C-alpha positions in Angstrom: 26.8 -12.3 6.2 24.8 -9.2 7.7 24.7 -6.5 5.5 24.4 -2.6 7.1 24.6 1.0 5.3 26.2 4.0 6.3 25.0 7.0 4.7 27.4 10.1 4.9 25.1 13.0 5.3 27.2 15.5 7.9 27.7 18.0 5.0 25.8 21.5 4.7 26.3 21.7 1.1 26.9 25.5 0.6 27.1 25.5 -3.2 23.3 24.8 -2.5 23.4 28.3 -1.5 20.6 27.7 1.4 20.5 27.0 4.9 18.4 23.5 4.3 20.9 20.6 4.7 21.9 19.5 1.5 20.7 15.8 1.8 17.0 17.8 3.0 16.8 19.3 0.1 13.8 18.4 -2.1 14.0 16.2 -5.3 10.2 16.4 -6.8 9.0 17.5 -3.6 10.6 14.9 -1.2 14.1 15.5 0.6 16.8 13.6 -1.4 17.8 11.7 1.7 14.5 9.7 1.5 15.1 8.6 -1.7 18.2 7.0 -0.5 16.7 5.5 2.6 13.7 4.1 0.7 15.9 2.1 -1.3 18.0 0.9 1.3 15.1 -0.1 3.3 14.1 -2.2 -0.1 17.5 -3.8 -0.1 19.2 -6.5 1.5 20.4 -4.1 4.1 19.3 -5.0 7.5 20.5 -1.8 9.3 21.1 2.0 8.4 23.3 4.2 10.1 23.5 8.1 9.1 26.2 10.4 10.2 25.0 13.7 10.7 26.3 17.2 11.4 25.0 20.7 10.2 21.7 21.0 11.2 21.3 17.0 11.9 17.6 17.9 13.6 16.0 18.7 10.4 17.5 15.0 9.1 16.4 13.5 12.3 12.6 14.8 11.7 12.8 13.6 8.3 13.5 10.0 9.0 12.8 9.6 12.4 13.1 5.8 14.1 13.7 4.8 10.1 18.1 5.1 10.7 20.4 4.9 13.7 22.6 8.2 13.7 26.1 9.4 14.6 27.4 12.8 14.6 30.1 14.5 13.3 30.6 17.7 14.6 33.5 19.2 12.6 33.5 18.1 9.2 37.0 17.0 8.3 36.1 14.7 5.3 34.8 11.2 4.2 37.2 9.1 6.2 36.7 11.2 9.1 33.2 11.0 8.8 33.1 7.3 8.4 35.3 6.8 11.8 32.5 8.6 13.6 30.7 5.3 13.0 34.1 3.1 13.8 33.0 2.5 17.7 29.4 0.8 16.5 30.3 -0.6 13.0 33.7 -2.0 13.9 32.0 -4.3 16.5 29.2 -5.7 14.4 30.4 -8.5 12.2 29.6 -8.4 8.6 29.8 -5.9 5.7 28.7 -2.4 5.1 27.5 -0.4 2.3 28.8 3.4 2.4 27.5 6.2 0.3 27.4 10.0 0.4 24.1 11.3 1.3 23.8 13.5 -2.1 23.4 10.2 -4.6 19.4 10.5 -4.6 19.2 8.2 -7.9 20.7 5.0 -6.3 18.4 2.0 -7.0 17.9 -1.0 -4.2 18.5 -3.8 -6.8 22.1 -2.2 -7.6 22.7 -2.1 -4.0 22.2 -5.8 -3.9 24.0 -6.1 -7.1 26.9 -4.4 -5.5 26.9 -6.6 -2.3 26.5 -10.3 -5.2 29.9 -9.1 -6.6 31.2 -8.2 -3.3 30.9 -11.1 -2.0 31.5 -13.5 -5.0 34.6 -12.1 -5.1 35.8 -12.4 -1.9 36.6 -8.4 -1.3 37.3 -7.0 1.8 36.8 -3.4 0.2 34.8 -2.8 -2.9 35.2 0.6 -4.7 32.2 1.1 -6.7 33.4 3.6 -10.0 31.8 4.6 -13.3 33.2 5.9 -16.7 32.2 9.3 -17.4 33.2 11.2 -20.5 33.5 14.5 -18.8 35.2 13.3 -15.5 35.8 16.9 -13.8 35.9 17.3 -10.2 35.3 13.5 -9.7 38.4 11.4 -7.9 40.2 9.4 -10.6 40.3 5.3 -10.2 44.6 4.2 -10.6 45.0 0.9 -12.1 48.3 -0.9 -12.2 49.3 -2.7 -15.4 47.2 -5.9 -14.7 44.1 -3.8 -14.5 44.1 -4.0 -10.5 43.1 -0.4 -8.9 46.1 1.0 -6.7 44.1 3.9 -5.6 42.0 7.0 -6.1 43.2 10.6 -6.6 41.1 13.3 -6.1 40.4 15.8 -9.0 42.4 18.8 -7.1 45.1 16.6 -6.2 45.4 15.3 -9.5 48.4 16.0 -12.4 47.5 16.5 -15.8 48.0 12.8 -17.0 45.8 11.7 -13.8 42.9 14.0 -15.0 42.5 12.5 -18.6 41.4 9.0 -16.9 37.6 9.0 -17.4 36.8 6.1 -14.5 36.0 7.7 -11.3 35.1 7.3 -7.8 31.3 7.2 -7.2 32.0 7.6 -3.5 30.3 4.5 -2.5 31.9 1.1 -1.2 31.3 -1.9 0.7 33.5 -3.0 3.2 34.2 -5.9 5.7 33.8 -4.1 8.9 36.2 -6.0 11.1 38.9 -5.2 8.6 38.1 -1.7 7.4 36.8 0.2 10.3 39.6 -0.3 12.7 42.2 1.0 10.1 40.4 4.3 9.9 42.4 5.5 12.7 45.6 5.3 10.5 44.1 7.9 8.1 46.3 11.0 7.4 45.3 14.3 5.8 47.8 14.4 3.3 46.0 16.6 0.7 45.1 20.1 -0.3 42.5 20.1 1.7 43.9 18.7 4.8 41.2 16.4 5.3 40.9 12.3 6.2 39.7 10.5 2.7 38.0 7.3 2.8 39.7 6.9 -0.6 43.3 6.8 1.1 42.1 3.2 2.8 42.7 1.5 -0.6 46.4 1.9 0.0 46.1 0.7 3.8 43.9 -2.0 2.9 45.5 -3.6 -0.3 48.3 -4.5 1.5 46.9 -7.3 3.6 43.2 -7.9 2.1 41.4 -7.9 -1.0 40.3 -4.6 -2.9 38.2 -4.9 -5.8 36.1 -2.8 -7.9 32.4 -2.7 -9.4 31.7 -0.7 -12.5 28.0 0.6 -12.6 26.7 0.5 -16.3 24.0 3.5 -15.4 25.8 6.7 -14.9 22.9 8.5 -13.7 22.2 6.1 -10.9 25.3 7.3 -8.8 25.3 10.9 -10.0 26.0 13.1 -7.5 24.2 16.4 -6.6 26.2 19.6 -5.6 24.2 22.7 -6.6 20.6 23.6 -7.9 21.8 22.4 -11.6 22.4 19.3 -10.3 19.0 18.9 -8.4 17.3 19.7 -12.2 19.3 17.0 -13.7 18.8 14.3 -10.8 14.9 15.4 -11.1 15.0 15.1 -15.1 16.4 11.3 -15.1 13.9 10.5 -12.2 11.4 11.7 -14.4 12.3 9.8 -16.9 12.5 6.7 -15.0 9.2 6.9 -13.1 7.2 7.7 -16.4 8.5 5.1 -18.1 7.7 2.6 -15.3 4.3 4.2 -15.4 3.7 3.7 -19.4 5.2 0.2 -19.5 2.4 -0.5 -16.8 -0.7 0.7 -18.8 -0.9 4.4 -17.7 -1.5 7.0 -20.9 1.0 9.7 -20.5 0.2 12.7 -23.0 3.6 14.3 -23.7 5.5 12.8 -20.8 8.2 15.0 -21.0 5.9 18.0 -19.6 4.6 15.4 -16.9 6.4 15.2 -13.4 5.0 12.2 -11.3 6.7 11.5 -7.9 8.3 8.4 -6.5 5.9 7.1 -4.0 3.1 7.6 -6.7 0.7 5.1 -7.2 -1.3 4.9 -10.7 -3.4 2.1 -11.7 -3.3 0.8 -15.5 -6.3 3.0 -17.7 -5.3 6.2 -16.1 -4.8 9.2 -18.7 -2.4 12.1 -17.5 -2.7 15.3 -19.5 0.5 17.6 -20.7 2.0 19.6 -17.9 0.9 17.8 -14.9 2.5 17.5 -11.5 1.4 14.5 -9.3 3.6 14.1 -5.8 3.7 12.8 -2.7 1.8 9.5 -1.4 -0.9 9.8 -4.4 -3.4 7.3 -5.5 -5.0 7.4 -8.8 -7.5 4.8 -10.0 -8.4 3.2 -12.9 -10.3 5.4 -15.9 -9.4 8.7 -14.1 -8.3 12.0 -16.6 -5.3 13.9 -14.5 -4.8 17.2 -16.4 -3.7 19.1 -18.2 -2.1 22.2 -16.3 -2.9 20.4 -13.1 -1.2 19.4 -9.7 -1.9 16.6 -7.3 -0.2 16.1 -3.6 -0.7 13.6 -1.1 -4.2 12.8 -2.6 -6.6 9.7 -3.7 -8.6 10.2 -6.7 -10.8 7.4 -7.7 -12.3 5.9 -10.7 -13.1 7.6 -13.7 -12.4 11.3 -12.1 -11.8 14.0 -14.4 -9.4 16.7 -13.3 -8.7 20.0 -15.6 -6.3 23.0 -14.7 -6.6 22.7 -10.8 -4.9 22.3 -7.9 -5.5 19.1 -5.4 -3.6 18.6 -2.3 -4.1 16.4 0.8 -7.7 15.8 -0.2 -10.2 12.8 -1.7 -12.0 12.9 -5.1 -14.0 10.1 -5.0 -15.8 8.4 -8.3 -17.6 9.8 -11.1 -16.8 13.4 -10.2 -15.3 16.3 -12.4 -12.9 18.9 -11.0 -12.2 22.0 -12.6 -11.3 23.9 -14.5 -9.2 26.1 -12.0 -10.5 24.7 -9.1 -8.5 24.3 -5.8 -9.0 21.2 -3.5 -6.9 21.1 -0.3 -6.4 20.6 3.6 -8.6 17.2 3.8 -11.5 18.0 1.3 -13.4 15.0 0.9 -15.5 15.3 -2.5 -18.3 12.8 -3.0 -19.2 10.6 -5.9 -20.5 12.1 -9.0 -19.8 15.7 -7.5 -19.5 18.7 -10.2 -16.8 21.2 -8.1 -16.4 23.6 -11.3 -14.8 27.1 -12.1 -12.7 28.9 -9.5 -13.9 26.6 -6.8 -12.4 25.9 -3.6 -13.2 23.2 -1.2 -11.1 23.4 2.0 -11.5 20.9 4.7 -15.1 20.2 4.0 -17.0 16.8 2.8 -19.5 16.4 0.0 -22.2 13.8 -0.4 -23.5 12.0 -3.5 -24.4 14.2 -6.6 -23.6 17.9 -4.8 -22.5 20.6 -7.8 -20.8 23.9 -7.1 -20.4 24.8 -10.8 -18.2 28.2 -10.1 -17.3 30.8 -8.3 -17.7 29.1 -4.6 -16.2 28.5 -1.3 -17.0 25.9 0.9 -14.8 26.1 4.1 -14.9 23.8 7.0 -18.4 22.5 5.7 -20.1 18.9 5.9 -22.4 19.0 3.1 -24.8 16.6 2.2 -25.9 14.8 -0.8 -27.5 16.4 -4.0 -27.0 20.0 -2.7 -26.7 22.7 -5.1 -24.5 25.6 -4.5 -25.2 28.8 -6.8 -22.4 31.2 -8.5 -21.0 33.5 -5.5 -21.5 30.9 -2.5 -19.5 31.3 0.5 -19.4 29.6 3.6 -18.2 32.0 6.0 -16.0 30.1 8.2 -13.6 32.9 9.8 -14.7 35.3 12.3 -11.2 36.6 13.0 -10.3 34.5 15.5 -11.8 30.8 15.3 -12.7 28.7 12.2 -16.2 27.3 12.3 -18.4 24.8 10.8 -21.2 24.7 8.7 -23.3 22.0 8.1 -25.9 21.3 5.0 -28.4 18.8 4.6 -29.5 17.0 1.7 -31.3 18.4 -1.2 -30.6 21.9 0.0 -29.9 24.8 -2.6 -28.0 27.8 -1.8 -29.0 30.4 -4.1 -26.4 32.8 -5.9 -24.4 34.9 -3.9 -25.5 33.3 -0.5 -23.3 33.9 2.7 -23.4 31.1 5.5 -22.1 32.6 8.1 -21.2 29.5 10.5 -21.6 28.3 13.1 -24.8 27.6 11.2 -27.2 24.1 10.2 -29.0 24.2 7.0 -31.6 21.4 7.0 -32.8 19.0 4.3 -34.7 20.3 1.6 -34.1 23.9 2.2 -34.1 26.7 -0.1 -31.9 30.0 0.5 -32.9 32.7 -2.1 -30.1 34.8 -4.1 -28.4 37.5 -2.5 -28.8 36.1 1.2 -26.7 36.5 4.0 -27.7 34.0 6.5 -27.2 34.2 10.3 -29.1 31.6 11.8 -29.9 27.8 11.5 -33.0 26.7 8.6 -35.1 23.4 9.6 -35.9 21.0 7.1 -38.0 22.0 4.3 -37.6 25.8 5.0 -37.5 28.6 2.6 -35.0 31.6 3.7 -34.8 34.9 2.3 -32.1 37.2 3.9 -31.7 40.8 2.1 -33.1 44.0 2.1 -36.1 45.1 0.4 -35.4 46.8 -3.1 -35.8 50.4 -3.3 -36.0 52.3 -6.5 -36.8 55.9 -6.8 -37.4 56.7 -10.6 -35.7 59.3 -12.4 -33.0 60.1 -9.6 -29.8 59.1 -11.1 -29.4 61.9 -13.0 -28.3 63.9 -9.6 -25.7 61.0 -9.1 -24.4 60.6 -12.1 -22.9 63.7 -14.4 -22.9 63.3 -17.8 -20.0 63.2 -19.5 -18.4 66.3 -21.2 -18.2 66.0 -25.2 -15.3 67.2 -26.8 
């Protein structure tokens, strides 16, 4: 049996109060739709189709060729959205997993379980249900006395008795392509919103085909996200799942309720994550590293035994046995060498440093290539921007950059160079050179009395 997926992702999501399509809204810094597609890719599904509408180019930019697309120019309900895929999927022999694009916590193993139950029961349509203590706003499952599903009533169309039913429709289905999609043309908009509902397919199909249900045990996996509060709930569940998996794998998390780790992050056993730390994107953290407290790491690689405190690291590499922080900022592909010290209030941008280099406090290293065993004094700056273009600074091995030194790029500093404190260097310095670039001090004795007036006593 060939397996497909159809994700209904055409809506705007007005309750999100944003121009961003709902399915593109980020959860832990990753678009909601990516969680869904990643889990579909891990499952037994062979091809994924998305129904797009509002600002479809945003979704296509996110996913690229990872899915195939059909379009719903006017949003007239879930049945109408599925009908947009009918010309394609009705011709494909097999079964399709249909789901909304706002159910980001769906897990690939559950997709496989639902397919297995669908196949074992010989269903032509399987409706995925859940039991909610508070089913408000969800469609209710209607069953006959024998327990067989008879239909689904939307909350807005339900009577008072039907609203007491706790079994709800998750909006997830598995369908037989050749039997389901041709029948979509028979749907009618007999509801308050005058829309075409997939739920009405149950009545159409159960006359001639087998319709069954699959009830999920973990409701959070099928929760829909409709507003920013829903985003916060999804993030809470996702954080708990991810942190639990890492801790069981040997990662020490101090106060894990305050730690956020993204879906794609790889953390090796033996890492310690301290409180109030966020790690997202395609980050990799190697064994022995200590990250946090109060730190953020995104799309970066942290090597063995690195220590990071109270710092921000974006799109960068920190190599083993290096310390970062407190209050350091690495960004834009900074590549920090082994046994470095990047200390208090140091920013490194689009630069690389060699072995045993130190910038202990109050320095800016931008667009620079720095050698081994270089020491940056307090207040050192690579002046990389002339107001129009960025320029590179190159510093050799064993250089000593004195406190409050400005290196005006483009510039090359040779090996074993010593630059005196307070210098503004505008010319290249050869190997073993000593540079001092500051005005001679002039002291005028007994002169300040003309500049500073004494305070008048009260």
